[in-house]
C-alpha positions as CSV (number, residue, x, y, z in Angstrom):
1,X,14.0,85.9,-30.6
2,X,13.4,88.1,-33.6
3,X,15.8,91.1,-33.9
4,X,14.4,94.5,-33.0
5,X,17.5,96.3,-31.7
6,X,18.2,97.7,-35.2
7,X,14.8,99.5,-35.5
8,X,15.9,102.9,-36.7
9,X,14.9,106.4,-35.9
10,X,15.3,109.0,-38.7
11,X,17.5,111.9,-37.7
12,X,16.7,115.6,-38.4
13,X,19.2,117.1,-40.8
14,X,19.5,120.5,-42.5
15,X,19.5,118.6,-45.8
16,X,16.2,117.1,-44.9
17,X,14.7,120.6,-44.4
18,X,16.4,122.4,-47.3
19,X,13.2,123.2,-48.9
20,X,12.2,125.4,-46.0
21,X,15.2,127.6,-46.6
22,X,13.8,128.8,-49.9
23,X,10.3,129.6,-48.6
24,X,8.8,132.4,-46.6
25,X,10.0,133.3,-43.1
26,X,6.9,131.9,-41.5
27,X,7.4,128.5,-43.0
28,X,11.1,128.5,-41.9
29,X,10.0,129.2,-38.4
30,X,7.5,126.3,-38.5
31,X,10.2,124.0,-39.8
32,X,12.5,125.0,-37.0
33,X,9.8,124.3,-34.4
34,X,9.1,121.0,-36.1
35,X,12.8,120.1,-36.0
36,X,13.0,121.0,-32.3
37,X,10.2,118.7,-31.4
38,X,11.7,115.8,-33.4
39,X,15.2,116.3,-31.9
40,X,13.6,116.3,-28.4
41,X,11.7,113.1,-29.2
42,X,14.8,111.5,-30.5
43,X,16.8,112.5,-27.4
44,X,14.2,111.0,-25.1
45,X,13.8,107.9,-27.3
46,X,17.6,107.2,-27.5
47,X,18.1,107.8,-23.8
48,X,15.3,105.4,-22.9
49,X,16.7,102.9,-25.4
50,X,20.2,103.1,-23.9
51,X,18.9,102.3,-20.4
52,X,19.1,98.5,-20.6
53,X,18.3,98.1,-16.9
54,X,14.8,99.6,-17.2
55,X,12.2,99.5,-19.9
56,X,10.8,103.0,-19.4
57,X,7.6,103.0,-21.3
58,X,6.8,106.5,-19.9
59,X,9.9,107.8,-21.6
60,X,8.9,106.3,-24.9
61,X,5.4,107.8,-24.3
62,X,7.1,111.3,-23.9
63,X,9.0,110.7,-27.1
64,X,5.7,109.9,-28.9
65,X,4.3,113.2,-27.6
66,X,7.2,115.2,-29.2
67,X,6.8,113.3,-32.5
68,X,3.1,114.1,-32.6
69,X,3.9,117.8,-32.0
70,X,6.2,117.7,-35.1
71,X,3.5,115.9,-37.1
72,X,1.0,118.5,-36.1
73,X,3.3,121.0,-37.8
74,X,4.0,118.8,-40.8
75,X,1.5,115.8,-41.1
76,X,3.0,114.7,-44.5
77,X,6.5,114.1,-43.2
78,X,6.8,110.4,-43.0
79,X,10.2,110.5,-41.2
80,X,8.4,111.8,-38.0
81,X,5.6,109.3,-38.5
82,X,8.3,106.5,-38.7
83,X,9.8,107.6,-35.4
84,X,6.3,107.8,-34.0
85,X,5.8,104.1,-34.9
86,X,9.0,103.2,-33.1
87,X,7.9,104.9,-29.9
88,X,4.5,103.1,-30.1
89,X,6.3,99.8,-30.6
90,X,8.6,100.4,-27.5
91,X,5.5,101.0,-25.4
92,X,4.1,97.6,-26.3
93,X,1.5,99.0,-28.7
94,X,2.4,96.6,-31.5
95,X,-0.9,96.9,-33.4
96,X,-0.8,100.7,-33.5
97,X,2.9,100.6,-34.5
98,X,2.1,98.2,-37.4
99,X,-0.6,100.6,-38.6
100,X,1.8,103.6,-38.4
101,X,4.6,101.8,-40.3
102,X,2.1,100.6,-43.0
103,X,1.2,104.3,-43.6
104,X,4.9,105.2,-43.8
105,X,5.5,102.4,-46.3
106,X,2.6,103.5,-48.5
107,X,3.6,107.2,-48.5
108,X,7.4,107.1,-48.5
109,X,9.1,107.8,-51.8
110,X,12.6,106.9,-50.5
111,X,13.3,103.2,-51.2
112,X,15.5,102.8,-48.1
113,X,12.9,104.4,-45.8
114,X,10.2,102.3,-47.4
115,X,12.2,99.1,-46.8
116,X,12.9,100.2,-43.2
117,X,9.1,100.8,-42.7
118,X,8.3,97.4,-44.0
119,X,10.9,95.8,-41.7
120,X,9.6,97.6,-38.6
121,X,6.1,96.8,-39.7
122,X,7.1,93.1,-39.8
123,X,8.5,93.3,-36.3
124,X,5.3,94.9,-35.0
125,X,3.1,92.3,-36.7
126,X,5.2,89.5,-35.4
127,X,5.0,90.9,-31.8
128,X,1.2,91.0,-32.3
129,X,1.3,87.2,-33.3
130,X,0.2,88.0,-36.9
131,X,2.6,85.6,-38.6
132,X,1.3,85.6,-42.1
133,X,1.2,89.4,-42.3
134,X,4.7,89.7,-40.7
135,X,6.1,87.3,-43.3
136,X,4.7,89.4,-46.1
137,X,6.1,92.6,-44.6
138,X,9.6,91.1,-44.3
139,X,9.4,90.0,-48.0
140,X,8.4,93.5,-49.0
141,X,11.4,94.8,-47.1
142,X,13.8,92.3,-48.8
143,X,12.4,93.2,-52.2
144,X,13.8,96.7,-51.7
145,X,16.9,95.7,-49.7
146,X,17.7,92.1,-50.6
147,X,21.0,92.1,-48.7
148,X,19.5,93.1,-45.3
149,X,20.6,90.4,-42.9
150,X,18.1,91.4,-40.1
151,X,15.2,91.2,-42.5
152,X,16.4,87.7,-43.7
153,X,16.8,86.5,-40.1
154,X,13.4,87.7,-39.0
155,X,11.7,86.3,-42.1
156,X,13.1,82.9,-41.3
157,X,12.2,83.3,-37.7
158,X,8.6,84.2,-38.6
159,X,8.3,81.3,-41.0
160,X,9.6,78.9,-38.4
161,X,7.0,80.2,-35.9
162,X,4.4,79.7,-38.6
163,X,5.5,76.1,-39.1
164,X,5.4,75.4,-35.3
165,X,1.9,77.0,-35.2
166,X,0.7,74.7,-37.9
167,X,2.1,71.6,-36.2
168,X,0.4,72.6,-32.9
169,X,-2.9,73.1,-34.7
170,X,-2.5,69.7,-36.4
171,X,-1.8,68.1,-33.0
172,X,-4.8,69.9,-31.4
173,X,-7.0,68.7,-34.3
174,X,-5.8,65.2,-33.8
175,X,-6.5,65.3,-30.1
176,X,-9.9,66.8,-30.7
177,X,-10.6,64.0,-33.3
178,X,-9.5,61.3,-30.8
179,X,-11.7,62.8,-28.1
180,X,-14.7,62.8,-30.6
181,X,-14.0,59.2,-31.5
182,X,-13.8,58.3,-27.8
183,X,-17.1,60.1,-27.2
184,X,-18.7,58.2,-30.1
185,X,-17.4,54.9,-28.7
186,X,-18.7,55.6,-25.3
187,X,-22.0,56.6,-26.7
188,X,-22.3,53.4,-28.7
189,X,-21.3,51.4,-25.6
190,X,-23.9,53.2,-23.5
191,X,-26.5,52.5,-26.2
192,X,-25.6,48.8,-26.4
193,X,-25.7,48.5,-22.6
194,X,-29.1,50.3,-22.5
195,X,-30.3,47.9,-25.2
196,X,-29.0,44.8,-23.3
197,X,-30.6,46.1,-20.1
198,X,-33.9,46.6,-21.9
199,X,-33.7,43.1,-23.4
200,X,-33.1,41.6,-20.0
201,X,-36.0,43.6,-18.6
202,X,-38.2,42.3,-21.4
203,X,-37.1,38.7,-20.7
204,X,-37.8,39.0,-17.0
205,X,-41.2,40.5,-17.9
206,X,-42.0,37.7,-20.3
207,X,-41.0,35.0,-17.8
208,X,-43.1,36.6,-15.1
209,X,-46.1,36.7,-17.5
210,X,-45.6,33.0,-18.4
211,X,-45.5,32.1,-14.8
212,X,-48.6,34.1,-14.2
213,X,-50.3,32.5,-17.1
214,X,-49.6,28.9,-16.1
215,X,-52.8,27.3,-14.5
216,X,-52.6,26.5,-10.8
217,X,-53.9,23.1,-9.6
218,X,-55.4,22.3,-6.2
219,X,-53.9,19.8,-3.8
220,X,-56.8,17.4,-4.6
221,X,-56.1,17.5,-8.3
222,X,-52.4,17.0,-7.6
223,X,-53.1,13.9,-5.5
224,X,-55.3,12.4,-8.2
225,X,-52.7,13.0,-10.9
226,X,-50.0,11.4,-8.6
227,X,-52.3,8.4,-8.0
228,X,-52.9,8.0,-11.8
229,X,-49.2,8.1,-12.4
230,X,-48.6,5.4,-9.8
231,X,-51.4,3.2,-11.3
232,X,-49.8,3.6,-14.7
233,X,-46.5,2.6,-13.3
234,X,-48.0,-0.5,-11.7
235,X,-49.8,-1.5,-14.9
236,X,-46.6,-1.1,-16.9
237,X,-44.6,-3.1,-14.3
238,X,-47.2,-5.9,-14.5
239,X,-47.1,-6.0,-18.3
240,X,-43.3,-6.2,-18.2
241,X,-43.4,-9.1,-15.7
242,X,-46.0,-10.9,-17.7
243,X,-44.0,-10.5,-20.9
244,X,-40.9,-11.8,-19.2
245,X,-42.8,-15.0,-18.0
246,X,-44.1,-15.7,-21.5
247,X,-40.6,-15.2,-22.9
248,X,-39.2,-17.7,-20.4
249,X,-41.8,-20.2,-21.4
250,X,-41.0,-19.9,-25.0
251,X,-37.3,-20.3,-24.5
252,X,-37.7,-23.5,-22.5
253,X,-37.0,-26.6,-24.7
254,X,-37.7,-30.3,-24.3
255,X,-34.6,-32.4,-24.9
């Protein structure tokens, strides 16, 4: 199984909000409210993640709500958007999570955060069975963090799944081709059988027509023909007997 346990959430730190300290009081208050929402989202998220006996999608949904509250205060902060993507992923919303991480990867200036976004994007795409896209996302992560073992592992895993998918597709294509060939053979066999049956029917029809076309003779005609045949046989027999007698006379010699 591909590794998802190391999907990170980005913590809220004072350093991360140092710019607010130099701005007006109203902006500082907004930053504090934003930080409160994110910390609450992280707390809910980590608590749900630690509960290995129950995959509480409702808890991750509550974490998503807190992250969205923070983003409402500061839509440009990609750290909160990153954590939003994690909460979407944990709820099983892989496609939405992939879109969120893609946005983070496009807009993040920090190379480490950008690499993490690509990595989590790869996990989301892989969970959504988009193998080609997940492979490219892992490659993008490794281009920024070449030594990341999790990204290497998941890249190899996605490539193996792609290979298996191609093999299954080839097997299915071969099976479909064999079925088509069998259908063609059955079709040719049926056509030949139909042709043979038609030929037999034509032969029977011709035979019947020939029988119908043969002239019928009456009993009287048949008797006359039989009598003529008998007379011919008697004449032939008489000729043969006469020829035998003449032969015997010729062969007799006087000594």
